[in-house]
N, C-alpha and C positions, 0 to 999 in steps of 0.2 A: 604764571601765565594761562592767562587766561584766550577761549576758541571763541575765534571772531570770528572766521569765513569755516564756508560749506567748498569737497566739493563732489557735486550727482554726476556716475559714470551713468550716461544717459544710450549710446552711440548703438547703443546691439542690435540687431537685421531681427530679433527676435522668431525662427525659421522655426523653431516647436509651435509657437501659436496661430502660425498662419491655416485657415485664412485670413484672419484678422489682419493680419500687420502683412499682410501686402498692401493694403491700405491706410495706415494708421499704423505710426513707430508705438514698440508696443506699449514706451509707459503712458503712454492717450487711453491704450484703453479701459474702458470703463471696469469696475468692479466694484459694486456694493454702490451704485451710486455716480461716481468717481472717476478723474481717471488717477489711473497707480500712481502715478508721481507729484500726484499733490499729496495723499498720505507722509507720502519723503516730505515734502515744503512744507506742508503743515506742521511736521516735527522738528523740522529746522526752526523756524519763523519761533514757534514756542521756546523752543528753549534758549532764544536767544538772540539768535545766530543773525544777520543780514545779509551778511555780503557774498553769494553764494556763484559757482564757476558751473554749467552744465556744460556736458560735450554732447555734440549731434553730429548723424550722419544718414541714419536710415529714417528719410520722410523728413526732414531734414527745416524746411518750410513749412513744417504741423508746427515742430517742435517751436523753431524758434518764436512763429505766430502766436502760440498759445501759451508760452511763457512770460512775453511782453503784458502779459495779461497780472501778469502777480507783481502788482504794486506794494507789495508788504515786505520783497526781497526785490536788494539790487542785482541781478542777474547778469551775470558774463558770459556772452557762449564761448566754447572753443571747438570753432569747427570743423570738425573733418568728413567732409564732403568730398575735397581729394584723394583724403589713405584712412580710411577705419586700422587704427591703433593699440585692437584688445582694450581690454580693463588696464593693463598695466602701461601699456604705453601712451593710453588716454589719460591715464591719472596724473604723469609723469609733464605732457603735453600740457593738462590743462589747470597745472599745482601753477606755470608761469608767469599766468595773465594773477595769479594773489601775492600779496608782501610773504616774506618764509616766514615760519614760526609754526605756529600748531594750526591741525586744518581736521575740518570733523569729514569725513569720504562716505558718500551713501549709494547705494545702489540705488537705482530711480523704478526698477520692479519689483523690488523686496520692502515689503513693510509689517507692521505690528496692528492687535488693536486692542483695548482690553487694560490698559494700564491706570493701577490705583488712580483716585482722585486721593489728593493729599500728600503727595510726596513726589520727589523727587520724579519725573522722567528716564528714561531711559538714557535718554539720552544728555540729560541733565546728568544725571549719576557717570557716563560714561567721560562725560568730558570734565567731571570733576574730580574721578580716579585717573587718571592717567598722571604716570609718576616717569617724565624724562631719564629719571638717574637711571632707570629700571628699567625701564621697556623702550621697545620700538615703537613696537604699536598693541592699544588696548583695544578689543571688538567688544563685539556683543554678541553672544551667541544664546543659542536653545538651547532649553532639555529638550528632548524627544516627545513629552507629554504636553509639553508650548507648539508645538507644532503643526501647522495646521496644511493638508493637499500637499505633503512636498518627498517624494520617490526617492531619494536619492540619498548613497547614505552617508551616512554621517559623517561630520568633516574630522572633529578634533576630536581631542581625549582634553579633559577641561582636570589638571591637580588641583587637590587643597588648597597652594597657594596664588591658584589664577594664573599660573603656568600652564601653556598650550604646547601640546606634541598631536599630532598628525595623528586619527585612531587608526588603529589594528584592531583588526576581529578580535571580540573576546575582552576588548580593554573596558574597566568601570569609566565612570561616568565621563558619556560620550555625549558631544556638542556640535551643533550645526553653529554653522557661521549664521549672521542676523542679517549684513548688507549693511554696518556700519561699524566704524574703530575712527578712532584717533591717533593721527603722529603723527610727525614733527615733518617742516618737510625740506631736509636738513636728509631726511632717512632717503632720498629720492635722490640725492647728488647725485648720482653719480649712475646714474639710469641711463640704458640707452634708447633715443632719437628715432626708435623702430619698433615697432608693435609687437609687446609682448604682455604673458599672460602675470595677472595679479599672483599666482600660488607661489613665483619661483620669489615674489618679493616675502610674501608669508613665509616661505620656508625659511629664507632667509635670515627672518627673525627669528626665527623658531632654532634653526643653529647657534645664535648667537645665546640663546634663552632666552631671548627679551619678546616673545610672542605672551603677552597676554589676553585676555578676558571677563567680562566681569557678565552675570545672567542675570536673561532678558527678564521682562517683566509681562504678564498679555499674552497674548497667543502672537504666533509666528505664519505670518501666509507666504509664497513664493506662488507664484504666476506662472509657468511655464508653458504650458500647453491646454487643447480644451476641457481637459477634461479636469485638470486640477484646477481653471475658470469654473464651472461649475459645485467643486468641490468651495472653492470661496463662497462663492457665491450663494451657496446653502448656510453653509455655516458663518457668516455676516448676518443673513436672512433668519438666523435661527436663534441669531443676540438678542434682535430687532422685536421678536415676542415676549408681549409682556407674559408675566411669568401666574 
């Protein structure tokens, strides 16, 4: 079954990135000369997906106006102006705009650069390797050496068979969730219609031993604070300098 639709989580407040996010939504904060969300939407379009649901809340009018300019994608707006649904509730609500089936889910403020040329992209591999017979979710995860400007802890342990469990101090093979996964919409069929955190869904898949991952190619960036924004800009600038 082919993945034909995507959901991008873009409604967060971005409080750690203030004062920039006092006047604009975090996904529109420029990094390396373009808004963060464009890295995500460019990757989705390059992977062959055309229909994308995107949730909005913080500076929603700005988000809608900007997204209207993406004529390469059929964008459906999941409006959370009235109530912010957290990432889990936002996903469950946004999926109602899409037909049932496989879906690619991405964060609007986590992205990667430096994928090798001439081979399938991270998203193409992710979509091709999802196996609903043994997986609830297939995540894209980054090894620590592939992570730029991320001060948080490791998220998961990647087992030799590709299965994920929560990382515990001292575990081998730690990885960071890179902001993209594939799932079937049925997995959230019983989700509440209230705000909830997506980590509850991850833990559900772990309990069923059905949360899996592939490794990211390239370097993964998260820009959650002004300091991380500076680090990201410096990293991207260093890549653009001729050898």
